[in-house]
N, C-alpha and C positions, 0 to 999 in steps of 0.2 A: 780561375774559372771565369769563362767569358759570359757576361750577362748581356742579353739582347737589348738593343736600344729601347724597344717598346716596353720590355720588362722594367728597365730603369725608370721609364716615364711613369708607369702605373705604380711602381714601388714608391717613388717620390711623391706622387699624388696621394697615395694612401697614407703616407706619413704626415703629409700636410693636413689632411682631413682629420687624422687622429689628434694632432697638436691643436688644431682649431677647435675640435670638440672639447678637449680638456680645458682649453682657455675659456671657452664659452661657459662651461659648467662652473669653473672657478670664479669667473666674473659674476655669474648669476648668484652664486652662494655668498661671495665675499663683497664684491663691488656694489651689488644692489642691497646688501644688508639682509638677505633672506635668512631667517632662523629656522633650523630644522626642528620639527615637532617631535618631542620625545616624552619620556615619562617624568621629567624633572618637575612638571607642574604639580605632581602629587595626585592623590585620590580623594574622593568624597562620596559618601553614601547618598544616593539620590533623594532619599526621604529625610536627609538631615541638612539639605541646602538652606531651608528657611531658618535654621538655627545657627548657621555659620556667621562669623563676625563680619565677613565681607560679602559673601553671596546672599546672606539674608537681607541685605540692603545694598544691592549691586549699584556700581557707579564708578566715579573717577576719584582717585586718591593721589595727592602729590607725595612723592617719596624722595625727591631730591631736586636740585636746581635744574629746571627744564626736564624733569623726569616724572612720569606719571604711570600708575597702575590702573587698569580698567577691568573691573569684574563684571562679567556678563552671564546671565542665566538664560539658557536656551530651552524652549519648551514648545510643544505643539499648540499653536503655530505662530510663535513670536519670540522676541528677545526682550529681556528686562536688564537695563533700561532700553526703550525703543528709540531714544535719541541720546547720543553721546556727544558731549562738547569738550574739546581739548584746545589748548592754545597752539599757535604756530611755533616753530622752532623747538619742538619737544620730541623726546624719545618716549614712546608709549609701549608698555607691555600689557597685552591682553591676556586675561585669565578667563577661560570660558568652560562651562560645564553644562550638562543636560540633566533634566530630572525625569525624562521618559524614554525617548528613542534617540537613535543616532541622527545628528544634524551636522551642518557645517557652519562655520563663521567665515564669511568671505566679504572683505571690504573691496568693492569693485574698483578697479584701476590701481590697486596696490598689490604688494606681495603677501598681504595678510590673507591666508586661505588655509584653514585647518578643519579637520573632522572634529566633531564634538560628541564624545562618547559618554553615555551614562556611567557614573562612577569614577570617571577620570577628569582631570583638569588640564585642558589644552593651554599651552603657554607659547606666545609668539610676540616678538618685538619688532617695531617699525619706527621709522623717523618721519615726522610730518613737519615740513619747513614752510609751507605757504598756506594762507587761508583758502579753504576749498570745502565743498560738500561732497560726501561720498555716500553711495548706497551700500547697505549691508544685506546680503542674501544668503539663503540656505541652498547649497548645491547637492545636498543628499536628500533623496526622496524620503519624506517622513509622514506621508498620509495625504488625505484628500485636500487639506488646506495648505499643502506645501508651497503652492504658487503664490500664496499671500504672505508667506513668512519673510518679513523684511524689517529693516530698521535704518537709521541714519547716523552718520558720523559727520559732525560739523567741526572743522578746524577754523578757529576764529582768531582775529588779531589779539596779541597779548594784552593790549589795553582794555579789551572787552571781556576778558576771562576772569572769573573768580569761582570760588567754591563755597559761597555763603549760602546758608540755609536759615529760614525763619519759621518758627513755630510759636503759636500764641495759645495760651490757656486763659480763658475768661468765662465767667458765669453767664448763663442765658438770662437770668433774672435775679433781682435783688430787692430787698425791702427798702422803703424810702429812708429809713433811719440808719441803714447800714452803709458800708463802703464796698465798692466793687473792686476786687483785685484782678488786674489785667497783667499777666506775666508774659513777656516776650523772650523766647530762647533763641539766641543768635549763635549759630555754629559756623566756625571758620575752618574750612578744610585745607586751606593753604598753610605752608610752613611759616610764612611771615605773619607778624601781628597785624590785626585788622583794627584800624581806628575808624569808628563810624558813629552815627547818631540814630537812636531809636525814637520814633515819633508816634505818639498816640493822638488821634483825633476822635473825639466823642462829643456829641451834641455841639455846643458852641465853643468847646474847650480844645486847645491844642497844647500838649505837653511833650517836651523833648528831654532826652538824657543822652549825653555822650558816653560811649563805652569803648574799651579796648579789649579785643578778644585775642588771646594768645594763639599762636599757630597750632592747628590741629586740636582745637578745644572749643568749648561753648561757654557762654555767659548768659545769665538771666537778668532781665531788667523788669522790675515790678512797679506798676503804677497803681496808686490807691485813689480811686475816684469816689468822691462824696456823692452818693445817690440823691440826697436832698437838693443839692445844687443843680443836678440834672432835671429833677422834677419827674412826676409820674408820667408814664408812657413808654413808648419804644424809642430807643436811641441807637442809631447806626454808629459803629466804631470802625476805625481803620488803624492798623499798625504798619508803619513803613520803616524799612531799613534799606538804604540805597535804592535799588530797583526792585526790591521784594516787598510784597504787600499781602496782608491778611485782613479780611473784613468779616464782620458779623453784626449781630444786633443784641442790645441789652435792654431788657424790660424792667422798668422801675415802678414799684407800686405795692399795695397791700390788698388783701382780700377783705371781705366784710367783717371778719373776726379780728382784723388788725394784724394778721399773720402774713408773712410773705407768700405770695401765690407761686408755688413751685411747679405748677402745671399738672400736678397729679390730681386725679378725680377719683371719688369713691361712689360707686353705684349703690343707692339705698334700696333695700327690699321692702 
């Protein structure tokens, strides 16, 4: 069969376009690391998000060397957390769900772009190699405040990244003859052990205690402060662990009956 020269030209051109299209799709899916969104992320009842062990306190979790999971709760009209910090040279898997209507989770300038449907957990993985800041937007119209629904993703140098958390339990007031117990809870979200120092400053006193917090665990450090040494009155205190600080005030003193003034009042009739 004789094929006309022009027919050969268009046939070859069509085949080249088909091959180029297949190569482009393959490169986009494999070469750029784009993960297809499917149902592997699982499901979750929207009214049970607050009770979930990860979505109840959404954030970043280290799961391996240079590997992190990030749990995000989308709602009208925002994301929790609204600022996500991860280290450079890391592989990050985002798990995102919604408690109300359909949203999207789009990290501008990357291939992270997925619908977020109530009752479903979207899962998508991406690689972040260089320090940079990205905006996070919702591309699914979700109501009157849709245009304000945004968050931030900060990729920071590895030397500046940690997953330390500090919480302090201390009384507001104490009797002069008692001791004030100030307890600092240090949480280490990294897999490696954390060697650090907990410092309490109160009045003119500064007390320090070294502590080692195992990976993915917490340690409590309790300071016993002699109220009589502080003296009656208000005393500011500060607990510091690395770059994390908690501050408040302790009142030392007794009422006219010699009992600790706990701030409660009773109205006499």
